[in-house]
Every structure is written in C-alpha cells, then in structure tokens.
PAKE-494179 format. One record per atom (N, C-alpha, C): x, y, z. Coordinates in steps of 0.1 Angstrom, whole numbers, padded with zeros to 4 digits, always signed. Each point is the difference from the previous one (the first is absolute). Layout:
BEGIN
XYZ/...
END
This chain:
BEGIN
+0846-0313+0295/+0014+0005+0003/+0007-0011+0008/+0013-0002-0003/+0008-0009+0009/+0011+0007+0007/+0001-0002+0013/+0010+0006+0008/+0009-0011+0005/+0013+0000-0003/+0010-0009+0006/+0007+0006+0011/+0001-0007+0011/+0007+0006+0012/+0012-0009+0003/+0012+0005-0001/+0012-0007+0004/+0003+0003+0014/-0001-0010+0009/+0001+0001+0014/+0006-0012+0007/+0007+0002+0010/+0005-0011+0009/-0011-0005+0009/-0011+0007+0001/-0011-0003+0009/-0013+0000-0007/-0003-0010-0009/-0013-0001-0007/-0012+0000+0010/+0002-0006+0012/-0011-0001+0009/-0004+0014+0005/+0008+0010-0002/-0004+0014+0005/-0012+0004-0007/-0003-0005-0012/-0011+0005-0008/-0013-0008+0001/+0001-0010+0008/-0012-0009+0002/-0012+0008+0005/+0002+0009+0009/-0011+0008+0006/-0004+0012-0009/+0009+0008-0005/-0004+0011-0008/-0007-0003-0013/+0003-0012-0005/-0007-0004-0013/-0013-0007+0003/-0004-0001+0012/-0013-0007+0004/-0010+0009+0005/+0001+0013-0001/-0009+0009+0006/-0005+0010-0011/-0013+0005+0002/-0006+0011-0007/+0001-0001-0015/+0003+0011-0006/+0000+0001-0015/+0011-0008-0006/+0011-0002+0007/+0010-0008-0006/-0004-0015-0002/-0006-0005+0011/-0005-0014-0001/-0011-0001-0011/-0009+0010-0001/-0011-0001-0010/+0006+0001-0014/+0010+0009-0002/+0006+0002-0013/+0006-0013-0005/+0007-0007+0009/+0006-0013-0003/-0011-0011-0003/-0010+0000+0008/-0011-0010-0002/-0007+0003-0013/-0001+0013-0004/-0007+0003-0013/+0009-0001-0012/+0013-0003+0002/+0009-0002-0011/+0005+0013-0006/-0001+0011+0008/+0005+0013-0004/+0015+0002+0004/+0004-0008+0009/+0014+0001+0006/+0005-0014+0003/+0013-0002-0004/+0007-0012+0004/+0013+0005+0007/+0003-0006+0012/+0012+0003+0007/+0007-0013+0002/+0013+0000-0004/+0009-0012+0001/+0012+0004+0007/+0004-0007+0011/+0012+0002+0007/+0011-0009-0005/+0012+0006+0000/+0012-0008-0004/+0011+0002+0011/+0004-0012+0005/+0010+0000+0011/+0014-0003-0006/+0009+0010+0001/+0013-0002-0005/+0008-0012+0007/-0005-0004+0012/+0006-0012+0006/+0000-0012-0008/-0010-0001-0009/-0002-0012-0008/+0012-0001-0010/+0008+0011-0002/+0011-0001-0009/+0013+0001+0008/+0000+0000+0013/+0012+0001+0009/+0006-0014+0000/+0013+0000+0003/+0008-0012+0001/+0003-0005+0014/+0003-0012+0001/+0004-0005+0013/-0012-0006+0008/+0003-0007+0010/-0010-0006+0009/-0009+0010+0006/+0006+0011+0004/-0007+0011+0007/-0006+0011-0010/+0002-0002-0013/-0005+0009-0010/+0004+0015+0004/+0013+0002+0001/+0004+0013+0005/-0003+0011-0011/-0006+0010+0005/-0005+0011-0009/+0008+0013+0002/+0008+0001+0011/+0007+0013+0003/+0014-0003+0003/+0008+0010-0001/+0014-0001+0003/+0006+0014+0005/+0012+0000+0006/+0006+0012+0004/+0004+0008-0012/-0001+0014+0001/+0003+0008-0011/+0015+0001-0003/+0004+0001-0012/+0014+0003-0003/+0004+0013+0005/+0012+0001+0006/+0004+0013+0006/-0003+0001+0014/-0007-0009+0006/-0004+0000+0014/-0012+0009+0002/-0004+0000+0013/-0012+0008+0003/-0010-0008+0008/-0009+0007+0006/-0010-0007+0008/-0011-0007-0008/-0005-0011+0005/-0011-0006-0007/+0004-0009-0011/-0011-0006-0007/+0002-0009-0010/-0007+0005-0013/+0004-0005-0011/-0006+0004-0013/-0006-0012-0008/-0011+0002-0006/-0006-0011-0008/+0009-0003-0012/+0003-0013-0002/+0009-0004-0010/-0006+0002-0015/+0009+0001-0009/-0004+0003-0014/-0006-0013-0007/+0005-0011+0002/-0004-0012-0008/-0015-0004+0002/-0004-0002+0013/-0014-0003+0001/-0010+0010-0005/+0003+0013+0002/-0008+0010-0006/+0000+0000-0015/+0011-0001-0006/+0001+0000-0014/-0008-0011-0006/+0001-0012+0005/-0007-0012-0005/-0015+0002+0002/-0004+0007+0011/-0014+0003+0002/-0006+0010-0010/+0008+0010-0003/-0005+0011-0008/+0002-0002-0015/+0009-0009-0004/+0002-0002-0015/-0013-0005-0007/-0008-0009+0006/-0012-0004-0007/-0011+0011+0000/+0002+0011+0007/-0009+0011+0001/+0004+0012-0008/+0009-0003-0010/+0006+0011-0007/-0010+0008-0008/-0011-0006-0004/-0010+0007-0008/-0009+0008+0008/+0002+0001+0013/-0009+0008+0009/+0007+0013+0004/-0007+0009+0006/+0006+0012+0005/+0005-0003+0014/+0013+0000+0002/+0005-0005+0013/+0004+0012+0009/-0006+0000+0012/+0001+0012+0009/+0007-0005+0013/+0011+0007+0003/+0006-0003+0013/-0004+0010+0010/-0005-0005+0011/-0005+0008+0011/+0011+0003+0010/+0004+0013+0000/+0012+0004+0008/-0001+0014+0004/+0005+0004+0012/-0001+0014+0005/+0007+0010-0010/+0009-0006-0008/+0007+0009-0010/-0007+0002-0013/-0013-0005-0001/-0007+0002-0012/-0008+0012-0001/-0008+0002-0011/-0009+0011-0001/-0012-0001+0009/-0004+0010+0007/-0011-0002+0009/-0013-0004-0007/-0007-0009+0006/-0012-0005-0006/-0011+0011+0001/-0007+0002-0011/-0011+0009+0000/-0011-0005-0008/-0011+0008-0001/-0012-0005-0007/+0002-0001-0015/+0008+0009-0006/+0003-0001-0014/+0007-0013-0003/+0009-0004+0009/+0007-0013-0002/-0010-0012+0000/-0009+0000+0010/-0010-0010+0001/-0009-0001-0013/-0004+0012-0004/-0008+0001-0013/+0008-0007-0011/+0013+0003-0001/+0008-0006-0011/+0001-0015+0002/+0003-0005+0012/+0001-0014+0002/-0013-0008-0004/-0011+0007+0003/-0013-0006-0002/-0003-0003-0015/+0007+0007-0009/-0002-0002-0014/+0008-0011-0006/+0009-0005+0009/+0009-0011-0005/-0006-0014+0002/+0002-0009-0010/-0006-0013+0001/+0007-0008+0011/+0013+0003+0002/+0008-0008+0010/+0011+0008+0006/+0002+0000+0013/+0011+0006+0006/+0006-0009+0010/+0013+0002+0003/+0007-0008+0010/+0005+0009+0011/-0003-0003+0013/+0005+0008+0011/+0010-0008+0007/+0012+0006+0002/+0011-0007+0006/+0002+0006+0014/-0001-0009+0010/+0001+0004+0014/+0014-0004+0005/+0008+0011+0004/+0013-0003+0005/-0001-0003+0015/+0011-0005+0006/+0001-0003+0014/+0014+0003+0005/+0002-0001+0012/+0014+0002+0006/+0004+0014-0003/+0013+0002-0004/+0006+0013-0004/-0003+0003-0014/-0007-0008-0007/-0003+0003-0014/+0003-0012-0009/+0001+0003-0013/+0003-0011-0010/+0013+0004-0008/+0006-0010-0006/+0012+0002-0008/-0004+0011-0011/+0008+0010-0001/-0003+0011-0009/-0001-0004-0015/+0007-0011-0003/-0001-0005-0014/-0014-0004-0004/-0008-0004+0010/-0014-0003-0003/-0007+0012-0005/+0002+0011+0007/-0006+0013-0003/+0005+0004-0014/+0012-0001-0003/+0006+0004-0013/-0005-0008-0012/-0003-0013+0002/-0003-0008-0011/-0014-0006-0001/-0007+0000+0012/-0013-0007+0000/-0011+0009+0004/+0002+0013+0004/-0010+0008+0005/-0003+0012-0009/-0013+0002-0002/-0004+0011-0009/-0003+0013+0007/-0004-0001+0013/-0004+0012+0008/+0002-0003+0014/+0005+0011+0008/+0001-0001+0014/-0010+0009+0007/-0007-0006+0010/-0011+0008+0006/+0001-0001+0015/-0003+0011+0007/+0001+0001+0014/-0014+0003+0006/-0003-0006+0011/-0012+0003+0007/+0000+0013+0008/+0012+0004+0003/+0002+0013+0008/+0014+0001+0005/+0003+0011+0007/+0013+0003+0005/+0002-0007+0014/-0001-0013+0000/+0003-0008+0012/+0004-0014-0004/+0005-0007+0009/+0005-0014-0003/-0008-0010+0008/-0005-0011-0008/-0007-0011+0006/+0009-0012+0000/-0005-0011+0005/+0007-0013-0001/+0002-0005-0014/-0009+0003-0009/+0001-0005-0013/-0011+0007-0009/-0001-0004-0012/-0009+0006-0010/-0014-0005+0000/-0003-0009+0009/-0014-0007+0000/-0011+0010+0002/+0002+0009+0010/-0010+0010+0003/-0003+0009-0012/+0011+0004-0007/-0002+0008-0012/-0007-0008-0011/+0003-0012-0001/-0006-0009-0011/-0015-0001+0003/-0004-0002+0013/-0014-0001+0003/-0007+0013-0002/+0006+0011+0002/-0005+0013-0002/-0003+0003-0015/+0009-0005-0008/-0001+0002-0015/-0012-0009-0005/-0001-0012+0005/-0011-0009-0004/-0013+0007+0003/-0001+0005+0012/-0013+0006+0004/-0003+0013-0008/+0011+0008-0002/-0002+0012-0008/-0003-0003-0015/+0004-0011-0005/-0002-0003-0014/-0014-0007-0002/-0003-0009+0009/-0012-0008-0002/-0013+0009-0001/+0000+0010+0008/-0012+0009+0000/-0002+0008-0013/+0011+0000-0008/-0001+0007-0013/-0004-0009-0011/+0000-0013+0002/-0003-0010-0011/-0015+0001-0003/-0003+0001-0013/-0014+0000-0004/-0008-0012+0006/-0011+0003+0007/-0008-0010+0006/+0003-0004+0014/+0011+0006+0005/+0004-0004+0014/-0008+0007+0011/-0004+0012-0003/-0008+0008+0009/-0014+0003-0005/-0010-0002+0008/-0014+0002-0004/-0003+0013-0007/+0006+0011+0005/-0003+0013-0006/+0013+0006-0004/+0004-0001-0013/+0012+0005-0005/+0002+0015+0002/-0011+0008+0001/+0001+0014+0002/+0006+0003+0014/+0000-0009+0009/+0006+0003+0013/+0015+0002+0000/+0007-0004-0010/+0014+0002-0001/+0004+0012-0008/-0010+0007-0005/+0003+0012-0009/+0002+0013+0008/-0006+0001+0012/+0001+0013+0007/+0007-0001+0013/+0007-0011+0002/+0007-0002+0013/+0013+0008+0000/+0007-0001+0012/+0012+0008+0002/+0011-0004-0011/+0007+0011-0004/+0011-0001-0009/-0004-0001-0015/-0013+0000-0003/-0004+0000-0014/+0001+0013-0006/-0001+0011+0007/+0002+0014-0006/+0009+0008+0008/+0010-0006+0006/+0010+0006+0009/-0006+0006+0012/-0013-0005+0003/-0007+0005+0012/-0004-0013+0009/+0000+0002+0013/-0005-0010+0008/-0015-0001-0001/-0006-0011+0003/-0014-0002+0000/-0007+0008+0011/-0012+0004-0003/-0008+0008+0010/-0005-0010+0011/-0003+0006+0012/-0006-0009+0011/-0013-0005-0004/-0003-0012+0006/-0012-0007-0003/-0008-0003+0012/-0014+0000-0001/-0008-0003+0012/-0012-0009-0004/-0005-0007+0009/-0012-0008-0002/-0009+0000+0012/-0011-0007+0000/-0010+0000+0011/+0006-0005+0013/-0005+0005+0011/-0010+0011+0001/+0005+0014-0002/-0008+0009-0003/+0004+0014-0003/+0005+0007+0012/-0003-0005+0012/+0005+0006+0013/+0003-0012+0009/+0011+0001+0007/+0005-0010+0009/+0007+0006+0012/-0005-0001+0012/+0006+0006+0012/+0002+0015-0002/-0009+0006-0008/+0001+0015-0002/+0009+0003-0012/+0006-0009-0006/+0009+0002-0011/-0008-0001-0013/-0002+0011-0007/-0009+0001-0011/+0008+0000-0014/-0007-0006-0009/+0005+0000-0014/-0002+0014-0006/+0009+0005-0008/-0002+0014-0006/-0013+0001-0006/-0007+0011+0002/-0013+0002-0005/-0001-0001-0015/+0010+0004-0007/+0000+0001-0015/-0002-0014-0005/+0005-0011+0007/-0001-0013-0005/-0014-0006+0001/-0008+0007+0008/-0014-0004+0002/-0010+0008-0007/+0005+0010-0008/-0008+0010-0006/-0007-0005-0013/+0006-0010-0007/-0006-0005-0012/+0004+0009-0012/+0008+0011+0003/+0005+0009-0011/+0013-0006-0005/-0001-0007-0011/+0012-0007-0005/+0011+0010-0005/-0004+0011-0005/+0010+0010-0004/+0008+0005+0013/-0007+0003+0010/+0006+0005+0013/+0009-0011+0006/-0005-0012-0001/+0007-0011+0006/+0014-0002-0008/-0001+0001-0013/+0013-0002-0008/+0009+0012+0003/-0005+0012+0001/+0009+0011+0004/+0006-0002+0013/-0008-0005+0010/+0006-0002+0013/+0011-0011+0000/-0003-0010-0008/+0010-0011-0001/+0013+0005-0007/-0001+0008-0010/+0012+0006-0006/+0007+0009+0009/-0007+0008+0008/+0007+0008+0010/+0007-0008+0011/-0006-0011+0004/+0006-0009+0010/+0012-0007-0006/+0000-0004-0012/+0011-0007-0006/+0012+0010+0000/-0002+0012-0004/+0011+0010-0001/+0005+0004+0014/-0009+0003+0009/+0004+0004+0013/+0007-0011+0008/-0005-0012-0002/+0006-0012+0007/+0015-0002-0005/+0001+0001-0013/+0013-0002-0006/+0010+0011+0004/-0005+0012+0000/+0009+0011+0004/+0005-0001+0014/-0009-0006+0009/+0003-0001+0014/+0009-0012+0002/-0003-0011-0007/+0007-0013+0004/+0011-0004-0010/-0002+0003-0013/+0010-0004-0010/+0002+0011-0010/+0005+0012+0004/+0002+0011-0010/+0010-0004-0011/+0008-0010+0002/+0010-0004-0010/-0007-0006-0012/-0013-0004+0001/-0006-0006-0011/-0005+0010-0010/-0001+0012+0004/-0006+0011-0009/+0011+0007-0007/-0002+0002-0013/+0009+0008-0008/-0009+0010-0008/+0007+0010-0006/-0008+0010-0007/-0009-0006-0012/+0006-0011-0006/-0008-0005-0012/-0010-0010+0004/+0002-0008+0011/-0009-0010+0004/-0011+0004+0010/+0001+0012+0006/-0010+0004+0010/-0013+0003-0006/-0011-0002+0008/-0013+0004-0004/-0002+0015+0002/+0010+0007+0004/-0001+0015+0001/+0002+0004+0015/
END
C-alpha cells in the first residue's frame, strides 16, 4: 500500500515512520509513505503558500495553486482532506482505507485551505474529532498507524485485530498478565480456571458491561450482543 501525505512539514513524519510496526511494514515492503510539500509549487523567493482570505477575517488561508499542482498528479488516488468539518474517523473507515492500493492524505494548516481545492481535488473529508489542532499532521499519523496494522503480514498474529474494540460495536474486555497477584490486586479467578467456555462468557459479559458504562452510544438494537 502507498500513502501520500501532502504537508507543509514533511519532517513531522520522520519519527512516526521510524518506530514499531510502521517502520517494520515499510522495511518489509508492505507500506510506502511519500510526503509531498506544496511549497515546491509556490512562487516567489519566499515560496509563499498562504494569503489573507477574501472578505476579510482572522488568519491566513492556504492558496489554491500550490495545492492544485501538488494534487493533480495524484488524481488516481483516493484523496482525503483532514479537517474538523469532515466525517469522524472510525474503525470502519480505517478498514476501508486498508483495502485501497493508494490513498492521499491532505494536511491543512492556518485557517484552512481554499475551498476550491475541496470542491475539485478532494474525494473525502475526515475529522479526527470535535476539536481543532494546528494542522492535519496528527490525523495523518493516526490514519497511517490505524491502517498499517490491518495490512496482511504487518502484525504477527492477525487474530489480534479481530476481537478488539469497535469490531462488534463493543469495547474490548480488560486484559491481564503475570503475575496473577500484585500488591494484593488479583486477576479474576475465571481467567485462571482453564475453563475456556467460562472465560469466553466472562469476556462477553465484560465487553457488554464496559460498553454500557463507558460508550452506550455504540450499542444499538441490531448490533448489540444482547
């Protein structure tokens, strides 16, 4: 899979792309990440990338020409603009992105980008949440991490992604490991019982109760385990 990232700060991704499963996926040829800096298409000695908005207002807006020239060669990819005005990112969206051979993530800055870019060069708008950051780079890094773990061969045990939170509209159950007791805090007895049927029933109960307590909005009549 190839991920293009359109950003004014390519160096932002130096560290995220060099750690853990992302680094390994790139080294194994499962993932390619290419950054594209719109400044390379900006004019003037200072390569100006932003300008005051028509009609006045606070802040600056990323100009249309450098972005258009950056995105035109990527017309055959799925181009995603990362913006608070987009559809909230969720697991189903990451699942869909992971099936695409190539996507382009467009990171805005300042007060946003010229709307004509959205109208003519963007296929989908995505939001990391109901808050505002300095730019789209954090969201782009989150999507890369969320997608890479779904690529075949990127994770040692593919089954680990099948029962996690948001797969069945339920949060994942709590997990424990050795030692079975620490400072008087004990692991639930059922997990030490060896009774796999009882363990699975406990896990199902925990998934449901945890979701009802923390994220009842995830449960609907059709998707609930009961």
